[in-house]
PASEBA-1860 file (N, C-alpha, C; in nm, 3 decimals):
! residues 213
1> MDVLARHQ> 11.701/-0.699/3.437/11.643/-0.809/3.589/11.495/-0.804/3.549 ~ 11.408/-0.852/3.521/11.251/-0.907/3.468/11.169/-0.816/3.578 ~ 11.069/-0.749/3.441/10.972/-0.639/3.527/10.922/-0.599/3.652 ~ 10.887/-0.775/3.673/10.865/-0.826/3.820/10.931/-0.795/3.939 ~ 11.052/-0.886/3.873/11.129/-0.855/4.005/11.181/-0.721/4.037 ~ 11.167/-0.604/3.960/11.221/-0.450/3.986/11.116/-0.408/4.125 ~ 10.973/-0.492/4.084/10.921/-0.425/4.157/10.862/-0.538/4.338 ~ 10.970/-0.487/4.392/10.982/-0.613/4.529/10.883/-0.538/4.679
9> CMIYEGSP> 10.901/-0.642/4.763/10.802/-0.656/4.843/10.881/-0.674/4.989 ~ 10.842/-0.615/5.089/10.924/-0.646/5.172/10.826/-0.635/5.299 ~ 10.779/-0.771/5.338/10.722/-0.791/5.488/10.837/-0.751/5.570 ~ 10.826/-0.670/5.714/10.899/-0.684/5.817/10.835/-0.652/5.976 ~ 10.835/-0.699/6.046/10.810/-0.684/6.211/10.861/-0.620/6.283 ~ 10.812/-0.568/6.405/10.947/-0.507/6.496/11.015/-0.370/6.444 ~ 11.130/-0.339/6.540/11.158/-0.205/6.500/11.161/-0.146/6.319 ~ 11.141/-0.057/6.266/11.157/-0.047/6.133/11.322/0.005/6.093
17> TKHLPGLA> 11.378/0.042/6.197/11.546/0.097/6.240/11.631/-0.031/6.188 ~ 11.603/-0.124/6.234/11.688/-0.243/6.188/11.733/-0.312/6.048 ~ 11.604/-0.259/5.977/11.631/-0.251/5.815/11.684/-0.181/5.779 ~ 11.780/-0.042/5.854/11.764/0.082/5.780/11.939/0.062/5.714 ~ 11.958/0.036/5.800/12.151/-0.036/5.717/12.150/-0.144/5.619 ~ 12.037/-0.180/5.646/12.064/-0.240/5.413/11.993/-0.187/5.376 ~ 11.886/-0.130/5.354/11.837/0.001/5.264/11.978/0.105/5.249 ~ 12.027/0.099/5.343/12.127/0.296/5.319/12.218/0.194/5.234
25> ALIYAKLK> 12.302/0.005/5.272/12.381/-0.021/5.160/12.297/0.002/5.063 ~ 12.214/-0.043/5.003/12.135/-0.069/4.889/12.133/0.110/4.803 ~ 12.048/0.147/4.934/12.088/0.325/4.831/12.227/0.350/4.800 ~ 12.352/0.318/4.852/12.472/0.367/4.828/12.501/0.292/4.691 ~ 12.479/0.170/4.687/12.494/0.062/4.524/12.445/0.156/4.404 ~ 12.269/0.173/4.479/12.218/0.221/4.346/12.303/0.345/4.277 ~ 12.316/0.443/4.454/12.376/0.563/4.330/12.510/0.576/4.301 ~ 12.546/0.474/4.331/12.696/0.416/4.278/12.710/0.424/4.114
33> THHRCLYL> 12.583/0.322/4.056/12.522/0.313/3.940/12.451/0.384/3.883 ~ 12.455/0.519/3.940/12.459/0.658/3.880/12.288/0.639/3.893 ~ 12.172/0.557/3.989/12.034/0.591/4.022/11.963/0.680/4.099 ~ 11.875/0.771/4.057/11.843/0.860/4.143/11.751/0.767/4.238 ~ 11.760/0.795/4.354/11.761/0.692/4.480/11.608/0.789/4.575 ~ 11.496/0.765/4.575/11.438/0.805/4.626/11.375/0.772/4.760 ~ 11.351/0.794/4.871/11.311/0.722/5.005/11.186/0.809/5.091 ~ 11.091/0.802/5.078/10.940/0.777/5.117/10.901/0.760/5.249
41> NSPPMLAG> 10.926/0.822/5.366/10.876/0.733/5.536/10.844/0.879/5.597 ~ 10.830/0.868/5.741/10.791/0.958/5.788/10.943/1.087/5.819 ~ 10.919/1.174/5.904/11.032/1.215/5.935/11.116/1.170/6.054 ~ 11.108/1.074/6.142/11.232/1.046/6.221/11.252/0.862/6.140 ~ 11.197/0.816/6.063/11.293/0.755/5.952/11.405/0.812/5.849 ~ 11.357/0.894/5.808/11.431/1.026/5.738/11.594/1.036/5.804 ~ 11.542/1.107/5.923/11.694/1.123/5.975/11.737/1.002/6.064 ~ 11.685/0.856/6.035/11.747/0.758/6.095/11.816/0.682/5.978
49> IRSYLYTA> 11.766/0.691/5.842/11.822/0.687/5.691/11.929/0.772/5.695 ~ 11.933/0.872/5.729/12.068/0.988/5.670/12.167/0.896/5.794 ~ 12.139/0.907/5.878/12.249/0.890/5.991/12.317/0.736/5.903 ~ 12.231/0.666/5.922/12.256/0.494/5.797/12.348/0.536/5.714 ~ 12.338/0.600/5.594/12.385/0.627/5.516/12.528/0.748/5.478 ~ 12.529/0.841/5.607/12.675/0.869/5.670/12.762/0.751/5.671 ~ 12.697/0.674/5.766/12.805/0.549/5.807/12.792/0.478/5.680 ~ 12.752/0.469/5.617/12.765/0.387/5.456/12.842/0.463/5.355
57> GVDVDLEV> 12.876/0.608/5.375/13.004/0.669/5.346/12.950/0.698/5.209 ~ 12.779/0.778/5.254/12.721/0.857/5.152/12.731/1.012/5.170 ~ 12.807/1.144/5.107/12.827/1.259/5.133/12.684/1.208/5.132 ~ 12.615/1.279/5.225/12.429/1.277/5.198/12.396/1.382/5.159 ~ 12.415/1.534/5.231/12.413/1.637/5.156/12.439/1.663/5.011 ~ 12.585/1.629/4.981/12.646/1.668/4.878/12.481/1.585/4.731 ~ 12.453/1.520/4.770/12.368/1.357/4.684/12.248/1.467/4.695 ~ 12.191/1.495/4.819/12.074/1.542/4.804/12.096/1.672/4.735
65> RRGALVLS> 12.165/1.740/4.710/12.197/1.902/4.657/12.161/1.896/4.552 ~ 12.282/1.802/4.476/12.219/1.729/4.303/12.154/1.713/4.282 ~ 12.060/1.610/4.365/11.955/1.586/4.333/11.980/1.415/4.322 ~ 12.042/1.337/4.282/12.042/1.187/4.315/11.988/1.154/4.413 ~ 11.972/1.208/4.510/11.902/1.138/4.650/11.772/1.212/4.693 ~ 11.646/1.206/4.708/11.561/1.240/4.743/11.525/1.201/4.862 ~ 11.533/1.274/4.973/11.442/1.203/5.113/11.346/1.235/5.111 ~ 11.226/1.196/5.143/11.116/1.297/5.170/11.004/1.207/5.250
73> SDQSHLVK> 10.917/1.286/5.319/10.816/1.231/5.360/10.680/1.351/5.317 ~ 10.663/1.364/5.209/10.573/1.459/5.170/10.455/1.377/5.147 ~ 10.332/1.415/5.203/10.202/1.345/5.183/10.085/1.365/5.075 ~ 10.181/1.465/5.015/10.063/1.546/4.873/9.992/1.409/4.842 ~ 10.003/1.304/4.779/9.939/1.263/4.734/9.806/1.185/4.806 ~ 9.791/1.247/4.941/9.643/1.178/5.028/9.586/1.331/5.028 ~ 9.462/1.282/4.968/9.329/1.408/4.984/9.262/1.354/5.088 ~ 9.255/1.514/5.141/9.213/1.487/5.248/9.219/1.342/5.378
81> GCFNVAKM> 9.376/1.326/5.421/9.413/1.177/5.473/9.402/1.044/5.430 ~ 9.321/1.060/5.291/9.282/0.957/5.207/9.412/0.919/5.079 ~ 9.421/0.815/5.077/9.516/0.752/4.993/9.449/0.810/4.820 ~ 9.477/0.882/4.769/9.467/0.879/4.574/9.595/0.820/4.517 ~ 9.481/0.669/4.443/9.592/0.588/4.379/9.673/0.719/4.224 ~ 9.576/0.811/4.169/9.587/0.809/4.056/9.710/0.907/4.063 ~ 9.654/1.010/4.220/9.784/1.130/4.228/9.949/1.042/4.274 ~ 9.905/0.972/4.334/10.038/0.856/4.345/10.112/0.784/4.234
89> LALLVAAV> 10.017/0.732/4.138/10.152/0.677/4.044/10.167/0.817/3.996 ~ 10.112/0.924/3.892/10.093/1.044/3.876/10.209/1.089/3.921 ~ 10.248/1.125/4.014/10.372/1.151/4.093/10.510/1.044/4.060 ~ 10.506/0.906/4.074/10.601/0.806/4.023/10.636/0.829/3.941 ~ 10.532/0.854/3.844/10.573/0.846/3.639/10.675/0.949/3.668 ~ 10.579/1.086/3.705/10.701/1.216/3.694/10.834/1.217/3.712 ~ 10.857/1.131/3.873/10.963/1.115/3.900/11.052/1.051/3.798 ~ 11.018/0.945/3.797/11.103/0.854/3.675/11.137/0.879/3.557
97> EEAIQDGY> 11.072/0.973/3.488/11.076/1.027/3.355/11.154/1.225/3.398 ~ 11.155/1.266/3.474/11.246/1.308/3.544/11.401/1.304/3.573 ~ 11.391/1.195/3.636/11.529/1.119/3.661/11.585/1.059/3.524 ~ 11.519/1.031/3.395/11.579/1.005/3.291/11.605/1.143/3.253 ~ 11.521/1.204/3.200/11.550/1.334/3.128/11.675/1.377/3.219 ~ 11.697/1.395/3.326/11.832/1.448/3.442/11.951/1.352/3.408 ~ 11.933/1.220/3.281/12.092/1.143/3.304/12.094/1.078/3.359 ~ 11.997/1.036/3.500/12.026/0.922/3.514/11.988/0.749/3.455
105> TGLWAAGD> 12.030/0.708/3.532/12.011/0.499/3.470/11.912/0.483/3.472 ~ 11.843/0.569/3.609/11.721/0.532/3.646/11.689/0.549/3.782 ~ 11.562/0.574/3.863/11.507/0.573/3.919/11.492/0.442/4.007 ~ 11.524/0.464/4.128/11.493/0.367/4.251/11.439/0.401/4.371 ~ 11.318/0.314/4.403/11.222/0.424/4.492/11.190/0.317/4.639 ~ 11.207/0.369/4.755/11.144/0.266/4.852/11.078/0.356/4.931 ~ 10.927/0.259/4.933/10.847/0.363/5.097/10.768/0.295/5.151 ~ 10.754/0.368/5.263/10.681/0.219/5.377/10.468/0.273/5.349
113> MTWELGSE> 10.434/0.218/5.354/10.308/0.166/5.342/10.243/0.223/5.447 ~ 10.321/0.236/5.540/10.196/0.295/5.632/10.170/0.453/5.574 ~ 10.300/0.485/5.577/10.334/0.631/5.573/10.267/0.649/5.442 ~ 10.239/0.586/5.341/10.201/0.611/5.234/10.068/0.645/5.242 ~ 9.956/0.529/5.326/9.845/0.531/5.256/9.768/0.598/5.407 ~ 9.868/0.687/5.484/9.794/0.753/5.556/9.693/0.739/5.649 ~ 9.569/0.747/5.655/9.444/0.722/5.767/9.358/0.602/5.640 ~ 9.340/0.595/5.552/9.240/0.535/5.471/9.343/0.378/5.452
121> MNLDILFD> 9.258/0.282/5.522/9.328/0.140/5.466/9.226/0.063/5.411 ~ 9.172/0.124/5.300/9.146/0.018/5.236/9.150/-0.032/5.185 ~ 9.118/-0.181/5.152/9.196/-0.281/5.096/9.157/-0.325/4.924 ~ 9.061/-0.240/4.869/9.024/-0.198/4.697/9.124/-0.083/4.631 ~ 9.188/-0.003/4.727/9.301/0.114/4.670/9.385/0.050/4.674 ~ 9.432/-0.037/4.764/9.569/-0.063/4.770/9.586/-0.192/4.677 ~ 9.458/-0.283/4.602/9.499/-0.394/4.514/9.495/-0.276/4.402 ~ 9.406/-0.161/4.341/9.467/-0.085/4.240/9.547/-0.049/4.249
129> YEQGLEEV> 9.632/0.010/4.341/9.805/0.098/4.354/9.831/0.000/4.314 ~ 9.883/-0.126/4.370/9.964/-0.258/4.375/9.962/-0.260/4.204 ~ 9.804/-0.294/4.191/9.801/-0.307/4.035/9.874/-0.179/3.928 ~ 9.840/-0.124/3.971/9.832/-0.034/3.903/9.976/0.072/3.878 ~ 10.052/0.051/4.008/10.192/0.061/3.987/10.278/-0.095/3.934 ~ 10.229/-0.147/3.897/10.292/-0.277/3.848/10.261/-0.252/3.694 ~ 10.214/-0.197/3.664/10.202/-0.126/3.486/10.312/-0.051/3.503 ~ 10.282/0.077/3.610/10.413/0.179/3.586/10.525/0.103/3.573
137> FRRYPALG> 10.549/-0.046/3.663/10.684/-0.065/3.662/10.749/-0.091/3.493 ~ 10.667/-0.205/3.395/10.626/-0.277/3.318/10.641/-0.167/3.188 ~ 10.578/-0.055/3.177/10.614/0.072/3.111/10.778/0.160/3.151 ~ 10.801/0.145/3.241/10.916/0.206/3.236/11.057/0.095/3.287 ~ 11.146/0.037/3.229/11.260/-0.031/3.271/11.326/0.055/3.321 ~ 11.374/0.138/3.342/11.426/0.218/3.443/11.388/0.238/3.612 ~ 11.221/0.170/3.597/11.259/0.181/3.786/11.238/0.070/3.842 ~ 11.291/0.072/3.947/11.276/-0.046/4.070/11.249/-0.007/4.155
145> GVCMYHRD> 11.235/-0.048/4.278/11.238/-0.023/4.391/11.133/-0.140/4.529 ~ 11.132/-0.067/4.626/11.062/-0.166/4.739/10.982/-0.116/4.791 ~ 10.802/-0.187/4.815/10.744/-0.142/4.847/10.737/-0.223/5.031 ~ 10.733/-0.115/5.136/10.795/-0.155/5.265/10.656/-0.251/5.354 ~ 10.608/-0.334/5.379/10.503/-0.353/5.497/10.495/-0.391/5.615 ~ 10.479/-0.304/5.702/10.536/-0.357/5.850/10.400/-0.373/5.894 ~ 10.404/-0.521/5.924/10.315/-0.604/6.009/10.239/-0.538/6.164 ~ 10.379/-0.459/6.205/10.298/-0.428/6.369/10.197/-0.344/6.324
153> TLPINAVG> 10.211/-0.228/6.186/10.112/-0.120/6.147/9.995/-0.108/6.066 ~ 9.998/-0.232/6.024/9.896/-0.222/5.895/9.785/-0.323/5.912 ~ 9.726/-0.345/5.895/9.621/-0.434/5.895/9.649/-0.558/5.833 ~ 9.593/-0.680/5.859/9.665/-0.837/5.784/9.621/-0.824/5.645 ~ 9.453/-0.828/5.640/9.481/-0.798/5.513/9.550/-0.709/5.373 ~ 9.644/-0.615/5.473/9.634/-0.511/5.383/9.821/-0.603/5.347 ~ 9.805/-0.642/5.464/9.997/-0.697/5.466/9.961/-0.865/5.357 ~ 9.867/-0.819/5.353/9.821/-1.013/5.280/9.827/-0.968/5.177
161> AGLHLHQA> 9.788/-0.880/5.136/9.761/-0.769/4.989/9.867/-0.796/4.892 ~ 9.992/-0.706/4.979/10.078/-0.699/4.953/10.174/-0.789/4.910 ~ 10.188/-0.919/4.971/10.271/-1.089/4.954/10.219/-1.153/4.837 ~ 10.088/-1.138/4.828/10.007/-1.155/4.681/10.035/-1.055/4.566 ~ 10.064/-0.931/4.570/10.050/-0.849/4.414/10.223/-0.784/4.452 ~ 10.305/-0.877/4.509/10.488/-0.874/4.410/10.522/-1.035/4.420 ~ 10.577/-0.996/4.278/10.640/-1.153/4.252/10.738/-1.174/4.325 ~ 10.837/-1.035/4.388/10.959/-1.042/4.406/10.971/-1.037/4.571
169> LYINETLT> 11.015/-1.058/4.649/11.067/-1.055/4.817/11.204/-1.002/4.825 ~ 11.166/-0.872/4.868/11.344/-0.836/4.905/11.368/-0.866/5.037 ~ 11.432/-0.976/5.125/11.489/-0.997/5.236/11.654/-0.904/5.267 ~ 11.703/-0.900/5.152/11.814/-0.812/5.204/11.872/-0.726/5.127 ~ 11.981/-0.621/5.190/12.012/-0.552/5.058/12.085/-0.653/4.935 ~ 12.129/-0.746/4.968/12.190/-0.845/4.872/12.116/-0.965/4.814 ~ 11.997/-1.030/4.923/11.924/-1.101/4.899/11.755/-1.067/4.788 ~ 11.713/-1.094/4.688/11.587/-1.112/4.683/11.552/-1.299/4.647
177> RMNPYYGS> 11.409/-1.300/4.683/11.323/-1.440/4.656/11.196/-1.400/4.579 ~ 11.191/-1.558/4.475/11.138/-1.491/4.408/10.965/-1.542/4.497 ~ 10.885/-1.505/4.495/10.692/-1.525/4.607/10.668/-1.646/4.547 ~ 10.646/-1.724/4.566/10.518/-1.864/4.578/10.409/-1.805/4.563 ~ 10.364/-1.740/4.698/10.270/-1.688/4.655/10.162/-1.548/4.564 ~ 10.278/-1.518/4.553/10.204/-1.398/4.382/10.125/-1.451/4.311 ~ 10.014/-1.395/4.230/9.891/-1.383/4.187/9.771/-1.450/4.291 ~ 9.826/-1.481/4.333/9.692/-1.554/4.404/9.602/-1.467/4.482
185> VAATRDLG> 9.593/-1.335/4.402/9.526/-1.252/4.544/9.386/-1.294/4.586 ~ 9.313/-1.391/4.549/9.171/-1.451/4.626/9.219/-1.478/4.736 ~ 9.330/-1.508/4.768/9.375/-1.547/4.875/9.378/-1.446/5.003 ~ 9.418/-1.339/4.972/9.377/-1.243/5.052/9.225/-1.191/5.127 ~ 9.170/-1.220/5.029/9.020/-1.218/5.078/8.940/-1.378/5.142 ~ 8.998/-1.494/5.074/8.875/-1.548/5.071/8.998/-1.614/5.300 ~ 9.110/-1.570/5.319/9.125/-1.627/5.399/9.153/-1.556/5.542 ~ 9.109/-1.624/5.599/9.079/-1.547/5.738/9.199/-1.506/5.801
193> DLELSDKI> 9.158/-1.408/5.869/9.283/-1.315/5.978/9.407/-1.378/5.991 ~ 9.352/-1.481/6.101/9.472/-1.610/6.153/9.586/-1.653/6.027 ~ 9.444/-1.735/6.001/9.516/-1.830/5.827/9.621/-1.691/5.801 ~ 9.589/-1.619/5.714/9.631/-1.553/5.664/9.778/-1.484/5.733 ~ 9.779/-1.456/5.826/9.887/-1.406/5.954/9.963/-1.585/5.998 ~ 9.924/-1.698/5.992/10.033/-1.786/5.982/10.087/-1.808/5.859 ~ 10.044/-1.784/5.709/10.059/-1.840/5.585/10.195/-1.712/5.565 ~ 10.172/-1.574/5.622/10.253/-1.459/5.597/10.380/-1.495/5.733
201> EALMRHFD> 10.353/-1.518/5.846/10.475/-1.572/5.934/10.562/-1.697/5.906 ~ 10.496/-1.797/5.855/10.552/-1.903/5.806/10.648/-1.906/5.623 ~ 10.585/-1.773/5.576/10.697/-1.733/5.488/10.758/-1.615/5.554 ~ 10.783/-1.582/5.642/10.896/-1.477/5.655/11.035/-1.624/5.729 ~ 10.974/-1.668/5.844/11.056/-1.786/5.848/11.124/-1.861/5.762 ~ 11.074/-1.898/5.683/11.126/-1.965/5.589/11.221/-1.927/5.452 ~ 11.209/-1.797/5.517/11.335/-1.711/5.371/11.425/-1.647/5.476 ~ 11.353/-1.527/5.592/11.445/-1.474/5.681/11.469/-1.586/5.867
209> PTVEE> 11.581/-1.625/5.832/11.626/-1.732/5.975/11.610/-1.607/6.076 ~ 11.672/-1.536/6.082/11.623/-1.438/6.180/11.504/-1.374/6.269 ~ 11.342/-1.387/6.214/11.248/-1.420/6.212/11.179/-1.513/6.358 ~ 11.140/-1.466/6.499/11.155/-1.546/6.576/11.025/-1.629/6.569 ~ 11.016/-1.760/6.642/10.940/-1.878/6.598/10.800/-1.791/6.666
END
């Protein structure tokens, strides 16, 4: 898979639990191809993904015990509640290197940006993180994953940054689309909030017919 297509963005709205069945199915598929899977989110969302993983046929306790499945709400990358780019990237590099050393095909990771960013919603920090993350994906072909951006809990310019900094858009567990807005980073800063919101909503409706008008 193309390096940038391995670094996917999921923009969603409404209850995050509606996406858990699809993510659980994707994790199940990755486990079957001997990937270590890391899911980073809040404790309630970890409880939810556990339930859907069981429903999908995953022996969650066994996979966690043997290290194939890592369900984490750890926020040690935050310094006094603020997102630390270098620390988060270092943690991810260590995780993918450890997965390779442990004999896995690679590391597949998914994290919700609302949980990852903590109280610091700084656009410059987000740009630095996503650009650094893309470089990590280039260095490690064994790494794949999804950055989840929740429109209801993140500032619109943060969601816009996610849109412009990912070449691939996650639609569901079986569908990924190339992003027509990838690379036009200046648009996040140049567009007003309303224009940016309309742009994101139109894109979501185009790729996902379940999004309401």
